[in-house]
N, C-alpha and C positions, 0 to 999 in steps of 0.2 A: 416493485422488487422486494424480496425478503432480505433480511440481514445476511443470510448465508450467500445470497446472490451478489450482494454489494461487497462484502468483505471476503476476499478470497484467501488471504493469508497474511500473517505478520512477517515482514522481511527481517530475517536475522542475519545481519551483515556487520562488519566492523564499524562502519559509519553509523548504522542503526543502533548498535550497542552504545556507542559514544553519545548519541543523541538522547538516549534514555535517561542519562544523568540530568538532562535539562527538561525532563518530563515531555519529551517529544518522541513519537514512534512512527516508523515507516510501515505502511501497509500496501499490499497489492489489492486494488479494488476494481470493480467493473468499469469498463470504458464509458458506459452510459450513466454512471452514478454522478450526481451533483454534490456540491459541498454540504448543503443541508442534509441530504440523504445519508452521506457518509458520517456526519456528526451524529445523527440520530441512531444509525446502526451501531456505531462504536459505543455510544452511551448505553444502549439496550443490551448489547452482547457482552461487554466487559464491565458494566456497572461503574463507569467513571463519568466525570463531568468534562466535556470537551470545551476548550476555550477558543481554539482556532484550527482551521483545516486549510492546508495548502496542497495543491495538486499539480501533477506534471504528467503529460502524455509522453510515454517512452516509445519511440519508434523502434520497430523490430529490426534487428541487425541482419545484414545480408551475409549468408554463409555459402562457401564454395565447397563442393564435394571433391575430395582429392582424386586425381586420376581421371576425372571426367570434366565435361564442360557445363555441368549442371550448377545452377545457382538457385537457392531458395531463400525466402525471407521468413524470419521468425515472426511470431504474432506481435502486434502492437498491443501495449498494455498501459494501464494507468497506475501511477504511484501517488499515494496520499501521505503527507506528513501531518500527523495529528498532535496537537498540543493539549495535554490534559492538566487538570488542576493539581497544584503542588501537593505532594503526599500520596497521590493516587498512582496506580501502576496498571499497565496492561501486561498480562502474563504471556511470555513468549515461548509457548510450548508447542 
């Protein structure tokens, strides 16, 4: 997998912004990506030194369509919390 396939986007949330003060960043990554692959992709794409990677599989939520009996499930995705070396940043653009 290439770096673009592994890292889908940087998650810009209130929790993610608070974590950036501790040099930790939340990313949406490929479901098939492993921790070493995520660390390598982040180092190459953003030019930082990764100290730790924590991952969580986020189960897709069930959604109900109003006025009908239809139910669908959002896609399951993977979240990675990456800790980088002090003084380095991942640009959240």
